[in-house]
VEXDREN-2710 file (C-alpha; in Angstrom, 1 decimal):
% VEXDREN-2710
k/r/px/py/pz
1/UNK/-0.3/0.1/0.2
2/UNK/1.7/3.2/-1.2
3/UNK/-0.5/6.0/1.0
4/UNK/2.4/8.3/0.6
5/UNK/4.0/7.8/-2.5
6/UNK/3.7/11.4/-3.3
7/UNK/5.2/12.4/0.3
8/UNK/8.7/13.4/0.7
9/UNK/10.4/13.4/4.7
10/UNK/13.7/14.4/5.5
11/UNK/14.8/12.1/8.8
12/UNK/17.7/14.5/10.6
13/UNK/17.1/11.8/13.5
14/UNK/18.8/9.0/15.3
15/UNK/18.8/5.4/17.2
16/UNK/15.3/4.5/17.0
17/UNK/12.5/6.7/18.0
18/UNK/12.9/9.0/14.9
19/UNK/13.7/6.5/12.4
20/UNK/11.1/4.4/13.8
21/UNK/8.4/7.4/12.6
22/UNK/10.8/7.5/8.7
23/UNK/10.0/3.8/8.8
24/UNK/6.6/4.1/9.0
25/UNK/6.5/6.8/6.1
26/UNK/8.8/4.5/4.3
27/UNK/6.6/1.9/4.1
28/UNK/3.8/3.2/3.0
29/UNK/5.4/4.6/0.3
30/UNK/6.9/8.0/0.7
31/UNK/10.6/8.6/0.0
32/UNK/12.1/9.4/2.9
33/UNK/16.0/10.7/3.0
34/UNK/18.4/9.9/6.4
35/UNK/20.8/12.1/6.4
36/UNK/23.6/10.7/8.8
37/UNK/26.5/12.1/10.4
38/UNK/29.5/11.6/8.6
39/UNK/31.8/13.0/10.8
40/UNK/31.0/9.6/13.7
41/UNK/30.2/7.1/11.5
42/UNK/26.6/7.7/10.5
43/UNK/23.6/6.6/12.9
44/UNK/25.0/5.6/16.3
45/UNK/22.8/2.2/16.0
46/UNK/25.0/0.9/13.4
47/UNK/27.9/-0.2/15.9
48/UNK/25.2/-1.6/17.9
49/UNK/26.6/-5.1/17.4
50/UNK/25.5/-8.5/18.9
51/UNK/28.9/-10.1/20.0
52/UNK/28.6/-13.1/17.4
53/UNK/27.2/-10.5/14.2
54/UNK/29.8/-10.4/11.6
55/UNK/28.3/-7.6/9.1
56/UNK/30.1/-6.2/6.7
57/UNK/31.2/-2.2/5.9
58/UNK/27.8/-1.5/3.1
59/UNK/28.7/0.4/0.1
60/UNK/30.1/4.2/1.5
61/UNK/32.3/2.1/3.9
62/UNK/30.2/2.6/7.3
63/UNK/29.2/-0.7/9.6
64/UNK/25.0/-2.3/9.8
65/UNK/23.7/-3.7/12.6
66/UNK/20.8/-5.8/13.1
67/UNK/19.9/-3.1/15.5
68/UNK/20.1/-0.6/13.1
69/UNK/18.1/-2.5/10.3
70/UNK/15.1/-2.5/12.6
71/UNK/13.9/0.9/12.0
72/UNK/15.9/2.0/8.8
73/UNK/13.9/-0.1/5.9
74/UNK/13.3/1.3/2.5
75/UNK/15.6/4.6/3.4
76/UNK/17.8/6.8/0.9
77/UNK/21.2/7.1/3.2
78/UNK/23.3/10.1/2.5
79/UNK/26.2/11.1/4.9
80/UNK/26.9/14.9/5.5
81/UNK/28.9/16.8/8.4
82/UNK/26.1/19.8/8.9
83/UNK/28.3/22.1/10.4
84/UNK/30.6/21.8/7.2
85/UNK/28.8/24.8/4.4
86/UNK/29.4/22.4/1.8
87/UNK/27.1/19.9/3.1
88/UNK/24.8/22.6/4.6
89/UNK/24.1/23.8/1.1
90/UNK/23.0/20.3/-0.1
91/UNK/20.9/19.7/2.8
92/UNK/18.9/23.0/2.4
93/UNK/18.4/21.8/-1.0
94/UNK/16.9/18.9/-0.1
95/UNK/14.9/20.3/2.5
96/UNK/13.3/23.3/-0.1
97/UNK/11.0/19.8/-1.5
98/UNK/10.6/18.2/1.3
99/UNK/7.6/18.1/3.3
100/UNK/8.4/16.8/6.4
101/UNK/11.8/16.9/8.7
102/UNK/11.6/14.3/11.4
103/UNK/15.0/15.3/13.8
104/UNK/15.8/14.7/17.4
105/UNK/18.7/17.5/17.8
106/UNK/19.0/19.4/21.2
107/UNK/17.2/23.1/20.5
108/UNK/21.1/24.4/21.1
109/UNK/22.6/22.2/18.2
110/UNK/19.5/22.8/16.4
111/UNK/19.8/26.2/16.0
112/UNK/23.7/26.1/15.9
113/UNK/23.8/23.8/12.5
114/UNK/20.3/26.3/11.3
115/UNK/18.4/23.4/10.9
116/UNK/15.8/24.5/13.7
117/UNK/12.4/25.3/12.8
118/UNK/12.8/29.3/12.6
119/UNK/15.5/28.6/9.9
120/UNK/14.4/25.7/7.9
121/UNK/10.5/27.4/7.7
122/UNK/12.4/30.2/5.6
123/UNK/13.0/28.1/3.2
124/UNK/10.4/25.6/3.1
125/UNK/7.5/28.0/4.6
126/UNK/5.2/24.6/4.1
127/UNK/7.6/22.2/6.2
128/UNK/6.1/20.2/8.6
129/UNK/8.9/20.1/11.5
130/UNK/8.3/17.0/14.0
131/UNK/10.9/17.5/17.4
132/UNK/11.5/14.8/19.4
133/UNK/13.4/15.6/22.5
134/UNK/14.4/13.9/25.6
135/UNK/13.4/15.7/28.3
136/UNK/11.8/18.7/27.1
137/UNK/12.6/21.8/24.7
138/UNK/14.7/23.4/27.2
139/UNK/16.5/20.5/29.1
140/UNK/19.0/18.9/27.2
141/UNK/20.1/16.2/29.9
142/UNK/21.1/13.3/27.4
143/UNK/18.3/10.6/27.2
144/UNK/18.3/7.3/26.6
145/UNK/15.1/4.5/26.5
146/UNK/16.5/2.9/29.6
147/UNK/17.2/7.0/31.6
148/UNK/13.4/7.3/30.4
149/UNK/12.0/3.6/31.6
150/UNK/13.6/4.9/34.9
151/UNK/12.4/8.9/35.2
152/UNK/9.1/7.4/34.3
153/UNK/8.6/5.0/37.0
154/UNK/8.1/2.1/34.5
155/UNK/11.3/0.2/36.0
156/UNK/10.2/0.8/39.6
157/UNK/7.0/-1.2/39.1
158/UNK/9.1/-3.1/36.7
159/UNK/10.7/-6.9/38.6
160/UNK/10.0/-9.7/40.6
161/UNK/8.4/-9.1/44.2
162/UNK/11.6/-7.8/46.4
163/UNK/13.9/-8.0/43.7
164/UNK/15.8/-5.4/42.0
165/UNK/13.9/-2.8/39.3
166/UNK/14.4/-4.4/35.9
167/UNK/14.3/-2.3/32.5
168/UNK/12.2/-3.6/29.7
169/UNK/13.6/-5.7/27.1
170/UNK/13.0/-3.7/23.9
171/UNK/13.1/0.2/24.1
172/UNK/9.6/0.5/24.2
173/UNK/9.4/4.4/25.4
174/UNK/11.5/5.4/22.0
175/UNK/8.3/3.0/20.5
176/UNK/5.6/4.6/22.5
177/UNK/7.1/8.3/21.9
178/UNK/7.6/7.1/17.9
179/UNK/4.2/6.4/17.5
180/UNK/2.9/10.2/19.2
181/UNK/5.2/12.2/17.3
182/UNK/4.0/9.9/14.3
183/UNK/0.2/10.7/15.0
184/UNK/1.3/14.3/15.4
185/UNK/2.6/14.4/11.7
186/UNK/-0.9/12.6/10.6
187/UNK/-3.0/15.4/12.1
188/UNK/-0.5/18.3/10.3
189/UNK/-0.2/16.9/7.2
190/UNK/-3.8/16.8/7.6
191/UNK/-4.0/20.2/8.7
192/UNK/-1.8/21.4/6.1
193/UNK/-4.6/19.5/3.5
194/UNK/-7.2/21.6/4.9
195/UNK/-5.0/25.2/5.1
196/UNK/-1.6/25.2/2.9
197/UNK/0.6/26.1/6.3
198/UNK/3.1/23.8/8.0
199/UNK/3.5/23.4/11.1
200/UNK/6.1/22.8/14.4
201/UNK/5.2/19.7/16.3
202/UNK/6.7/17.9/19.2
203/UNK/7.0/15.7/21.6
204/UNK/9.3/13.9/24.3
205/UNK/10.5/10.4/25.7
206/UNK/9.6/11.5/28.9
207/UNK/6.1/12.8/28.0
208/UNK/5.6/10.0/25.6
209/UNK/6.4/7.6/28.6
210/UNK/4.7/9.5/31.3
211/UNK/1.3/9.3/28.6
212/UNK/1.9/5.9/28.5
213/UNK/1.2/5.1/32.6
214/UNK/-2.1/4.7/31.9
215/UNK/-3.8/2.6/34.1
216/UNK/-0.7/2.8/36.9
217/UNK/-0.9/6.7/36.4
218/UNK/-5.2/6.4/37.8
219/UNK/-4.3/3.6/40.1
220/UNK/-1.7/7.0/41.9
221/UNK/-3.8/9.6/41.1
222/UNK/-7.3/8.5/42.1
223/UNK/-6.7/5.7/44.4
224/UNK/-3.3/6.7/45.6
225/UNK/-1.6/2.9/44.7
226/UNK/2.0/3.3/44.6
227/UNK/2.5/0.6/41.5
228/UNK/5.0/-2.2/43.2
229/UNK/7.0/-5.0/42.0
230/UNK/4.8/-8.3/41.3
231/UNK/6.3/-9.6/38.4
232/UNK/3.9/-10.5/36.0
233/UNK/1.1/-10.1/37.6
234/UNK/-1.5/-7.6/37.4
235/UNK/-2.8/-4.9/39.9
236/UNK/-6.1/-5.0/39.5
237/UNK/-7.0/-8.7/37.8
238/UNK/-6.5/-12.1/38.8
239/UNK/-5.8/-14.6/37.3
240/UNK/-4.2/-12.0/34.8
241/UNK/0.1/-12.2/34.0
242/UNK/0.2/-15.7/36.0
243/UNK/2.6/-18.1/34.6
244/UNK/2.2/-21.8/35.0
245/UNK/4.3/-25.1/33.8
246/UNK/2.3/-27.2/31.9
247/UNK/2.9/-30.8/31.9
248/UNK/5.3/-31.0/28.8
249/UNK/7.0/-28.4/31.0
250/UNK/6.4/-25.5/29.0
251/UNK/5.2/-21.9/29.9
252/UNK/1.9/-20.7/30.0
253/UNK/0.0/-17.3/31.0
254/UNK/-3.3/-16.5/31.4
255/UNK/-5.3/-13.7/31.4
256/UNK/-8.9/-13.5/32.4
257/UNK/-10.5/-9.7/32.3
258/UNK/-13.7/-11.0/32.9
259/UNK/-16.1/-13.2/35.4
260/UNK/-17.2/-14.7/32.1
261/UNK/-13.8/-15.8/31.0
262/UNK/-13.0/-16.7/34.4
263/UNK/-15.8/-19.3/34.9
264/UNK/-14.6/-21.0/31.6
265/UNK/-11.7/-21.4/32.8
266/UNK/-12.7/-23.5/35.9
267/UNK/-15.4/-24.9/33.4
268/UNK/-12.5/-26.1/30.8
269/UNK/-10.2/-27.1/33.8
270/UNK/-13.2/-29.1/35.5
271/UNK/-12.6/-27.6/38.5
272/UNK/-16.0/-26.1/39.6
273/UNK/-14.7/-26.1/43.3
274/UNK/-12.9/-23.0/42.4
275/UNK/-15.4/-20.7/41.0
276/UNK/-17.6/-21.9/43.9
277/UNK/-14.8/-21.0/46.7
278/UNK/-16.1/-17.7/48.0
279/UNK/-12.2/-16.6/47.8
280/UNK/-12.7/-16.4/44.3
281/UNK/-16.2/-15.1/43.9
282/UNK/-15.4/-11.7/42.2
283/UNK/-12.1/-10.3/40.5
284/UNK/-11.6/-8.2/43.5
285/UNK/-11.7/-11.4/46.1
286/UNK/-9.4/-13.2/43.8
287/UNK/-7.1/-10.3/43.5
288/UNK/-7.2/-10.4/47.8
289/UNK/-6.5/-14.1/47.5
290/UNK/-4.4/-14.2/44.8
291/UNK/-1.7/-16.3/45.8
292/UNK/-3.7/-19.2/47.3
293/UNK/-5.2/-18.8/43.4
294/UNK/-2.5/-19.5/41.8
295/UNK/-0.9/-22.1/43.6
296/UNK/-4.7/-24.2/42.9
297/UNK/-4.4/-23.4/39.4
298/UNK/-0.9/-24.3/39.2
299/UNK/-2.1/-28.0/40.0
300/UNK/-4.3/-28.4/37.8
301/UNK/-2.7/-26.5/34.6
302/UNK/0.1/-29.2/35.2
303/UNK/-2.3/-31.9/33.9
304/UNK/-2.0/-30.4/30.5
305/UNK/-0.2/-30.4/28.2
306/UNK/0.9/-26.9/26.9
307/UNK/-0.9/-27.8/23.0
308/UNK/-3.8/-29.5/24.6
309/UNK/-4.2/-27.3/27.2
310/UNK/-3.9/-23.9/24.4
311/UNK/-6.9/-25.9/22.5
312/UNK/-9.3/-26.2/25.2
313/UNK/-8.7/-22.6/26.5
314/UNK/-10.0/-21.5/23.2
315/UNK/-12.4/-23.4/23.0
316/UNK/-14.0/-21.9/26.2
317/UNK/-13.3/-18.7/25.2
318/UNK/-10.8/-18.1/27.7
319/UNK/-7.2/-15.9/26.8
320/UNK/-4.0/-17.7/27.5
321/UNK/-0.6/-17.4/25.9
322/UNK/2.1/-19.7/25.6
323/UNK/5.1/-17.9/26.1
324/UNK/7.7/-18.2/23.1
325/UNK/11.1/-17.6/22.5
326/UNK/12.4/-15.8/19.2
327/UNK/12.5/-18.7/16.9
328/UNK/9.2/-20.2/17.7
329/UNK/7.8/-16.4/17.2
330/UNK/8.3/-16.0/13.9
331/UNK/7.2/-19.9/12.6
332/UNK/3.5/-18.4/13.0
333/UNK/2.2/-17.4/9.2
334/UNK/0.8/-14.2/10.9
335/UNK/4.3/-13.0/11.5
336/UNK/6.2/-14.6/8.6
337/UNK/4.1/-12.2/6.7
338/UNK/5.1/-9.2/8.7
339/UNK/8.9/-9.4/7.5
340/UNK/10.4/-7.2/4.8
341/UNK/13.1/-8.1/3.2
342/UNK/15.8/-5.4/0.9
343/UNK/19.0/-6.2/-0.8
344/UNK/22.2/-4.9/0.9
345/UNK/25.3/-5.9/-0.1
346/UNK/24.4/-8.8/-2.0
347/UNK/22.5/-10.1/0.9
348/UNK/19.1/-9.9/1.9
349/UNK/18.4/-8.0/4.9
350/UNK/15.2/-8.5/7.3
351/UNK/13.1/-6.3/9.0
352/UNK/9.3/-6.5/10.5
353/UNK/7.3/-4.4/9.0
354/UNK/4.1/-2.0/10.3
355/UNK/1.1/-3.9/8.9
356/UNK/-2.5/-2.1/8.1
357/UNK/-5.5/-3.5/5.9
358/UNK/-6.6/-1.0/3.8
359/UNK/-9.3/-1.6/1.1
END
């Protein structure tokens, strides 16, 4: 689907959040030109390699990591020094004809290089300038994803009971910020169609993180409950997030969000005594007595193999998931259909698509 085939996007961003926005538009047909810093070897994530990666240099002589390819599909890459007047002039020429700029410069750096919104608006009045900050416009503290996971409360509540704070294994704050900036760009594009005017839009990793605290934020703001580390359990629902071992020593997770699903679970397991137990009659009672419930469900689930259990609970419309490692994830035909491939140095490079259905 080439919804944005006539759109020209210039990406002056690096690492994950900004490039993820650029890749969204590239996947949907836009021309995306990524301008990388030639004095530092390009986007820093090119060098973020796993210990076993043996990726050769690309045609420009720069290294490419698997991490880099996660958000840089189908872009044109240029390597410029934006503090060099010749390279800056080349960049300005590209910017004159573009629709959207995605940037994650510090404010002072953007102004110094002449790559801030006020400077670019002079050469392209209808430009949409999408800026991503770490904390906010004035706070230039360096910010990577894990720092925001800590500052916005995610790490405090993530981990096992009594254990240390744990970061999430995906740079989720970057991804959340990318979605928020992407939405802002889409709104600005719609407004441009209606008014012909460009816009300056921005968000920050910090604001995106806080906005995404969702029910954990309202648990504090309304109920004055400070979220605590509780493994994969849910503070408001039970059984939800509890991990069980099946007869063939495979792990599954339950997510009974409604009373009907809870009763379906008891029926599927032929364990009506659980639904009749006063401690488990309502969701709130189950939350209060979650440890007793876990021990009893643990015994029931251990009677079934993983595949048998999944099929059984599906029959009763009970939400359950197998805990799968990456190789098994990509055995799923749906996941396989989301894989994007493009040529790189005579070999195929793979990443995962943003997929929508359009008719």
